[in-house]
C-alpha positions as CSV (number, residue, x, y, z in Angstrom):
1,M,-73.4,-36.3,-29.4
2,S,-74.2,-33.0,-27.7
3,G,-76.4,-33.4,-24.4
4,S,-79.8,-31.8,-24.2
5,L,-78.4,-28.5,-22.3
6,S,-75.2,-28.2,-24.1
7,H,-76.1,-25.0,-25.0
8,I,-76.3,-23.8,-21.3
9,S,-73.6,-22.6,-19.0
10,V,-73.8,-22.8,-15.4
11,L,-71.8,-20.9,-12.5
12,D,-72.0,-23.4,-9.5
13,L,-71.3,-21.5,-6.3
14,T,-72.7,-24.4,-4.3
15,R,-71.2,-27.0,-1.8
16,V,-72.4,-29.9,0.3
17,L,-75.0,-31.7,-1.4
18,A,-78.2,-30.0,-2.3
19,G,-76.8,-27.6,-4.7
20,P,-74.1,-29.8,-6.2
21,W,-76.6,-32.4,-6.9
22,C,-78.9,-30.0,-8.6
23,T,-75.7,-28.9,-10.5
24,Q,-74.7,-32.5,-11.4
25,M,-77.8,-33.2,-13.0
26,L,-77.4,-30.2,-15.3
27,A,-73.8,-31.4,-16.0
28,D,-75.1,-34.8,-16.9
29,L,-77.5,-33.4,-19.3
30,G,-74.9,-31.7,-20.9
31,A,-74.8,-28.2,-19.3
32,D,-71.0,-26.7,-18.9
33,V,-71.0,-26.4,-15.1
34,I,-67.9,-24.3,-13.8
35,K,-68.1,-25.3,-9.8
36,V,-66.3,-22.4,-7.9
37,E,-64.3,-23.8,-4.9
38,R,-62.8,-21.9,-2.0
39,P,-58.7,-22.0,-2.5
40,R,-56.9,-24.5,-0.3
41,I,-60.1,-26.0,1.3
42,G,-63.0,-26.4,-1.5
43,D,-66.2,-28.0,-1.2
44,D,-66.6,-29.4,2.4
45,T,-67.4,-32.8,1.3
46,R,-63.9,-33.2,-0.1
47,H,-62.9,-33.8,3.7
48,W,-65.7,-36.1,4.6
49,G,-63.7,-39.1,4.7
50,P,-62.7,-41.9,5.3
51,P,-63.1,-43.6,3.0
52,W,-60.8,-41.4,0.4
53,I,-60.2,-42.0,-3.3
54,K,-57.1,-43.6,-4.2
55,D,-54.7,-42.9,-6.6
56,D,-53.0,-45.4,-9.2
57,T,-50.4,-46.2,-6.4
58,D,-53.2,-47.0,-4.0
59,T,-52.5,-44.2,-2.0
60,D,-55.2,-41.9,-0.6
61,T,-55.6,-38.8,-2.3
62,E,-57.3,-35.3,-0.6
63,D,-60.8,-36.4,-2.0
64,S,-63.5,-38.5,-0.3
65,A,-65.6,-40.9,-1.9
66,Y,-68.7,-38.7,-0.8
67,F,-67.4,-35.7,-2.8
68,T,-67.2,-37.6,-5.9
69,S,-70.8,-38.9,-5.4
70,T,-72.2,-35.4,-6.8
71,N,-69.5,-33.5,-8.7
72,R,-68.8,-35.5,-11.8
73,N,-69.2,-33.7,-15.2
74,K,-68.1,-30.3,-13.9
75,R,-64.9,-28.3,-14.0
76,S,-63.4,-26.9,-11.2
77,I,-62.1,-23.3,-10.5
78,A,-60.8,-21.8,-6.9
79,I,-61.5,-18.3,-6.4
80,D,-61.2,-16.5,-3.1
81,I,-64.8,-14.5,-3.2
82,S,-63.9,-12.8,0.2
83,T,-61.3,-10.5,-2.0
84,A,-62.4,-7.7,-4.2
85,A,-60.3,-9.2,-7.1
86,G,-62.2,-12.6,-6.3
87,Q,-65.4,-11.0,-6.6
88,A,-64.9,-8.9,-10.0
89,L,-64.0,-12.6,-11.5
90,I,-67.2,-14.2,-10.4
91,R,-69.0,-11.0,-11.8
92,E,-67.2,-11.8,-15.0
93,L,-68.0,-15.1,-15.0
94,A,-71.6,-14.3,-14.2
95,A,-72.1,-12.0,-16.9
96,K,-71.2,-14.7,-19.6
97,A,-73.6,-17.3,-17.7
98,D,-77.2,-18.8,-18.5
99,V,-77.5,-19.8,-14.7
100,L,-76.1,-19.0,-11.1
101,V,-76.6,-21.7,-8.5
102,E,-75.8,-20.7,-5.0
103,N,-76.4,-22.1,-1.6
104,Y,-75.1,-19.3,0.8
105,K,-77.1,-18.2,3.8
106,V,-79.4,-15.5,3.2
107,G,-77.8,-12.1,2.5
108,D,-74.0,-13.4,2.4
109,L,-73.5,-13.0,-1.1
110,A,-74.7,-9.7,-0.8
111,R,-72.2,-8.6,1.3
112,Y,-69.7,-9.1,-1.8
113,G,-72.0,-7.8,-4.3
114,L,-72.7,-11.1,-6.0
115,S,-76.8,-11.1,-4.9
116,Y,-79.3,-11.9,-7.6
117,A,-80.1,-8.1,-7.4
118,D,-76.2,-7.2,-8.2
119,I,-76.0,-9.7,-11.0
120,K,-79.1,-9.2,-12.5
121,K,-77.7,-5.6,-13.5
122,I,-75.1,-6.9,-15.5
123,N,-76.9,-10.0,-17.1
124,P,-80.6,-9.6,-17.0
125,R,-81.1,-13.1,-18.6
126,I,-79.4,-15.1,-16.0
127,V,-81.3,-17.8,-14.0
128,Y,-80.2,-17.5,-10.3
129,C,-81.2,-20.2,-8.4
130,S,-80.8,-19.6,-4.4
131,I,-81.0,-23.0,-2.3
132,T,-81.2,-22.4,1.4
133,G,-82.6,-24.4,4.5
134,Y,-85.7,-22.2,4.9
135,G,-86.1,-19.7,2.2
136,Q,-85.4,-16.6,1.5
137,D,-88.2,-14.9,3.7
138,G,-90.0,-15.6,6.6
139,P,-88.6,-15.4,10.6
140,Y,-86.3,-18.4,10.4
141,A,-84.7,-17.4,6.7
142,K,-81.0,-16.5,8.1
143,R,-80.7,-19.7,10.3
144,P,-78.5,-22.2,9.2
145,G,-79.3,-26.1,8.9
146,Y,-78.5,-29.4,7.3
147,D,-80.8,-32.1,5.8
148,F,-80.9,-33.9,9.5
149,V,-82.6,-31.0,10.9
150,F,-85.3,-30.4,8.2
151,Q,-86.2,-34.0,8.0
152,G,-87.1,-33.4,11.8
153,E,-88.7,-29.9,11.3
154,G,-90.7,-30.7,8.1
155,G,-92.3,-33.9,9.8
156,L,-90.5,-36.7,8.1
157,M,-89.1,-38.1,11.1
158,S,-92.6,-38.4,12.9
159,I,-93.5,-41.0,10.4
160,T,-90.0,-42.3,9.9
161,G,-89.0,-45.7,12.1
162,E,-90.7,-48.2,13.7
163,R,-93.9,-48.4,15.3
164,D,-94.2,-46.7,18.8
165,D,-95.5,-49.7,20.4
166,K,-92.8,-51.7,18.9
167,P,-89.1,-52.3,20.6
168,G,-87.0,-49.6,18.8
169,G,-89.8,-47.5,17.9
170,G,-89.3,-43.5,17.8
171,P,-88.2,-40.9,15.2
172,M,-85.7,-41.8,12.5
173,K,-83.9,-40.0,9.9
174,T,-83.5,-41.7,6.6
175,S,-80.2,-43.1,5.7
176,I,-80.1,-41.1,2.5
177,A,-80.3,-37.3,3.0
178,V,-83.3,-37.2,1.5
179,A,-84.3,-33.4,1.9
180,D,-81.0,-32.5,0.4
181,V,-81.5,-34.8,-2.8
182,L,-85.1,-33.9,-3.4
183,T,-84.1,-30.0,-3.0
184,G,-81.5,-30.5,-5.7
185,L,-83.8,-32.0,-8.0
186,N,-86.8,-29.2,-7.3
187,A,-83.9,-26.6,-8.0
188,S,-83.2,-28.6,-11.2
189,I,-86.8,-28.4,-12.3
190,G,-87.1,-24.7,-11.5
191,I,-84.2,-23.8,-13.5
192,L,-85.4,-25.7,-16.4
193,A,-88.7,-24.1,-16.1
194,A,-87.0,-20.6,-16.0
195,I,-84.9,-21.3,-18.9
196,E,-88.1,-22.1,-21.0
197,H,-89.6,-18.9,-19.5
198,R,-86.8,-16.9,-20.8
199,R,-86.8,-18.6,-24.0
200,I,-90.1,-16.8,-24.4
201,T,-89.5,-13.6,-22.8
202,G,-86.1,-12.9,-23.1
203,A,-86.1,-12.4,-19.2
204,G,-84.3,-14.2,-16.3
205,Q,-85.7,-14.7,-12.6
206,H,-84.8,-15.5,-9.2
207,I,-85.4,-18.9,-8.1
208,D,-85.9,-19.5,-4.1
209,V,-85.8,-23.3,-3.1
210,S,-85.7,-24.4,0.4
211,L,-85.2,-27.7,2.4
212,L,-87.8,-27.2,4.8
213,D,-90.4,-26.4,1.7
214,T,-89.4,-29.4,0.1
215,I,-89.3,-31.9,2.6
216,V,-93.1,-30.7,3.7
217,N,-94.2,-30.8,0.0
218,F,-92.4,-34.4,0.3
219,G,-94.9,-35.5,2.5
220,S,-98.2,-34.6,0.7
221,N,-99.8,-38.1,0.7
222,Q,-99.6,-38.6,4.3
223,I,-100.3,-34.8,4.9
224,A,-103.4,-35.0,2.7
225,S,-105.0,-37.4,5.2
226,Y,-104.1,-35.4,7.9
227,F,-106.3,-32.4,6.5
228,A,-108.8,-34.5,5.6
229,S,-109.3,-36.2,9.0
230,G,-107.3,-34.1,11.7
231,V,-105.7,-37.5,12.6
232,I,-101.9,-36.7,12.8
233,P,-99.9,-39.6,11.2
234,K,-97.7,-41.8,12.8
235,R,-94.4,-44.3,12.5
236,W,-95.6,-47.7,11.1
237,G,-92.2,-48.9,10.5
238,N,-92.4,-51.2,7.4
239,E,-95.9,-51.5,7.1
240,H,-98.3,-49.0,5.1
241,P,-100.8,-46.8,6.9
242,N,-103.1,-47.5,4.0
243,L,-102.5,-50.9,2.6
244,A,-102.0,-54.5,3.8
245,P,-100.2,-56.5,3.5
246,Y,-97.5,-54.0,2.3
247,Q,-94.5,-54.8,4.4
248,T,-91.7,-57.1,5.2
249,F,-92.3,-60.4,6.5
250,P,-89.9,-62.9,8.0
251,T,-88.7,-66.0,6.1
252,A,-87.1,-69.3,7.4
253,D,-83.8,-67.1,6.4
254,G,-84.3,-63.4,6.3
255,H,-87.0,-61.1,5.1
256,I,-89.0,-60.5,1.8
257,I,-91.1,-57.6,0.6
258,I,-94.8,-58.0,-0.1
259,A,-96.6,-55.3,-1.5
260,C,-100.1,-56.0,-2.3
261,G,-101.9,-52.6,-3.7
262,N,-105.4,-53.9,-4.5
263,D,-108.0,-56.8,-3.5
264,G,-106.9,-58.5,-6.6
265,Q,-103.2,-58.7,-5.6
266,Y,-103.8,-60.1,-2.5
267,R,-106.1,-63.0,-3.5
268,K,-103.4,-64.0,-6.0
269,L,-101.0,-63.7,-3.0
270,C,-102.9,-66.4,-1.0
271,E,-103.5,-68.6,-3.9
272,L,-99.9,-68.6,-4.8
273,I,-98.7,-69.4,-1.3
274,G,-101.4,-72.1,-0.5
275,R,-103.6,-69.9,1.5
276,S,-106.7,-69.7,-0.3
277,E,-108.9,-69.6,2.5
278,L,-107.3,-66.1,3.5
279,A,-108.9,-64.8,0.4
280,V,-112.4,-65.4,1.3
281,D,-112.0,-64.8,5.0
282,P,-114.5,-62.0,5.8
283,R,-112.2,-59.8,7.5
284,F,-109.7,-59.7,4.9
285,V,-111.6,-59.5,1.6
286,K,-111.1,-55.9,1.3
287,T,-108.7,-53.3,1.6
288,S,-110.3,-51.7,4.4
289,G,-111.0,-54.9,6.3
290,R,-107.3,-55.8,5.9
291,N,-106.3,-52.5,7.4
292,I,-108.7,-53.1,10.2
293,H,-107.8,-56.5,11.0
294,R,-104.3,-56.2,10.0
295,A,-102.7,-57.8,13.0
296,A,-104.7,-61.1,12.6
297,M,-103.7,-61.2,8.8
298,V,-100.3,-60.6,9.6
299,T,-100.1,-63.6,12.0
300,E,-101.3,-65.7,9.5
301,L,-98.9,-64.7,6.7
302,T,-96.0,-64.8,9.0
303,N,-96.9,-68.4,10.1
304,T,-96.8,-69.3,6.3
305,F,-93.7,-67.5,5.1
306,T,-91.6,-68.6,7.9
307,Q,-91.7,-72.1,6.7
308,Q,-89.6,-71.6,3.8
309,P,-86.5,-69.6,3.2
310,A,-86.8,-66.2,1.2
311,A,-85.4,-67.6,-2.1
312,H,-88.6,-70.1,-2.3
313,W,-90.9,-67.3,-1.6
314,L,-89.3,-64.7,-4.2
315,A,-89.3,-67.6,-6.9
316,L,-92.8,-68.6,-6.5
317,L,-93.9,-64.9,-7.0
318,A,-91.4,-63.8,-9.4
319,D,-93.5,-64.3,-12.6
320,S,-96.9,-63.6,-10.4
321,E,-98.9,-60.0,-10.3
322,V,-97.8,-59.8,-6.7
323,P,-95.2,-57.1,-6.1
324,S,-92.4,-58.7,-4.1
325,G,-88.6,-58.1,-3.7
326,S,-85.6,-58.8,-1.6
327,I,-83.7,-56.5,0.8
328,N,-80.5,-56.2,-0.4
329,N,-77.4,-54.6,0.5
330,Y,-75.3,-52.3,-2.3
331,Q,-72.9,-55.3,-3.0
332,Q,-76.2,-57.5,-3.7
333,V,-77.5,-54.1,-5.5
334,F,-74.9,-54.4,-8.1
335,E,-74.7,-58.1,-8.6
336,H,-78.4,-57.7,-9.3
337,P,-79.1,-58.5,-13.2
338,Q,-81.3,-55.9,-13.9
339,V,-78.9,-53.2,-12.2
340,V,-76.2,-54.8,-14.2
341,H,-78.4,-54.8,-17.1
342,R,-79.0,-51.2,-16.9
343,K,-75.1,-50.5,-16.3
344,L,-75.8,-48.6,-13.1
345,R,-72.4,-48.5,-12.2
346,V,-69.9,-46.1,-14.4
347,D,-66.1,-46.2,-13.8
348,M,-64.6,-43.2,-14.4
349,P,-60.6,-42.2,-14.3
350,H,-59.5,-39.8,-11.4
351,P,-57.0,-37.0,-12.2
352,E,-54.4,-38.6,-9.7
353,G,-54.8,-41.9,-11.3
354,G,-57.1,-44.9,-10.4
355,T,-60.4,-45.1,-11.0
356,I,-63.7,-43.6,-9.4
357,G,-66.9,-45.7,-9.3
358,V,-70.3,-43.5,-9.7
359,V,-73.7,-44.0,-10.2
360,A,-75.3,-43.6,-13.5
361,N,-77.9,-40.8,-14.0
362,P,-81.4,-42.4,-14.0
363,I,-82.7,-40.3,-17.0
364,R,-82.4,-42.4,-20.2
365,L,-82.9,-39.9,-23.1
366,S,-83.1,-41.6,-26.6
367,D,-81.3,-39.2,-28.6
368,T,-79.2,-36.9,-26.1
369,P,-78.1,-39.6,-23.5
370,V,-76.0,-38.6,-20.5
371,Q,-72.6,-38.8,-21.3
372,Y,-69.9,-38.9,-18.4
373,R,-67.5,-36.4,-19.8
374,Y,-65.3,-35.3,-16.9
375,P,-64.6,-37.3,-13.7
376,P,-65.0,-35.4,-10.2
377,P,-62.3,-32.8,-10.3
378,L,-59.4,-31.8,-8.3
379,R,-59.9,-28.8,-6.4
380,G,-59.2,-25.8,-8.9
381,Q,-58.2,-27.9,-11.8
382,H,-59.7,-26.0,-14.2
383,T,-58.8,-22.6,-13.1
384,D,-56.2,-21.6,-15.9
385,E,-58.5,-23.3,-18.6
386,V,-61.5,-21.5,-17.4
387,L,-59.8,-18.0,-17.1
388,A,-58.5,-18.3,-20.1
389,S,-60.9,-19.6,-22.5
390,L,-64.1,-17.7,-20.7
391,L,-62.4,-14.3,-19.7
392,D,-59.6,-14.2,-22.1
393,K,-57.2,-13.6,-19.0
394,S,-53.7,-13.4,-20.1
395,I,-50.8,-16.0,-18.8
396,D,-49.6,-12.8,-16.7
397,E,-52.8,-11.7,-15.5
398,I,-53.4,-15.4,-13.9
399,S,-49.8,-15.5,-12.6
400,L,-50.7,-12.3,-10.6
401,L,-53.7,-13.7,-9.4
402,K,-51.9,-16.6,-8.1
403,E,-49.8,-14.9,-6.3
404,Q,-52.1,-12.5,-4.4
405,G,-53.9,-15.6,-3.5
406,V,-57.3,-14.6,-5.2
407,I,-57.2,-18.1,-7.3
408,E,-55.5,-21.6,-7.2
409,N,-54.9,-23.7,-9.8
410,K,-54.7,-27.8,-10.2
411,E,-50.7,-27.9,-9.0
412,A,-51.6,-26.2,-5.8
413,A,-54.5,-28.5,-5.5
414,C,-52.6,-31.8,-6.2
415,R,-51.0,-33.8,-3.5
């Protein structure tokens, strides 16, 4: 069964996370993604270990586990685009591609004759997506930056972390590179929109997606409150600025999450835990009152929750209308009955032997489901195959390019 995007070819000039996340999403949906890597080095994240992927003899390979998280369903070719011959190969591939995705610094690809303006001349239908830190224009456009920088500059760290009046309070980044991941998703959305526009008009276009724009947009619900009130949002730790109780609570042996989004859920919570008097306490009847008198309400609920272990409360609330949950580590996540049922772990064979565990794509399509066609590739694993099949390069032409150091094949990439 063909994927939804099986008719789309993507030339992937990205590395690290935001760009590869975008192209993996397109690849999972069926697109033929050709990942271009540097000979001898490859994607930066191949080296972000340990841990390393092991082969069938339990020996470490060259590739980190990090790299495998965002590069499945792609074919890898290794081309040195600093050479004239390498640039010519990229232009040949771009002439046949539907989409080109790149995350070079602003202006870098123009030096190689590979900018949008250059590629548009040979392929007016191309959808060309540029992913950068600060965007294609503005005073910071040429500055480099990683996810961490944008979590700080875009405001996320000002509202993430424990409250300043509590021990450990202060700015905190998220453990997941959320600016990268969200930017990759925004790039995917933009590409799909541009493909649909091209279907109607026949014209491609340039897409400008940045980490800074994305992470600022991500804060919209907090920013809306700031725009309305002029009050700068602050850190709340595991609490919610507008809802209560909506936080973690200690129990006799750990913590649980209670997330009441309305007055009815709060009343039900009080009934189930045997504290019905808190439901009619004038201070706590309405959401606004619970926010004002938050400290008193939290003290009362904590006194109750700490009398029993977490399993007791989770079982009590399991079939109620009160949203609640445990705080799982990743071992517990993949033992969770719903996670097991949804098959969120996928095991794929590694090209050098052994097995790679990857996380399943969360999009479930009824007629064109995601297929796990290719495991994360070796650097340059498909160079010969792609040049021969897409560009009709002969064995002699490919051999000459190898001798000149312009390309690298899978044998050179293997240990």
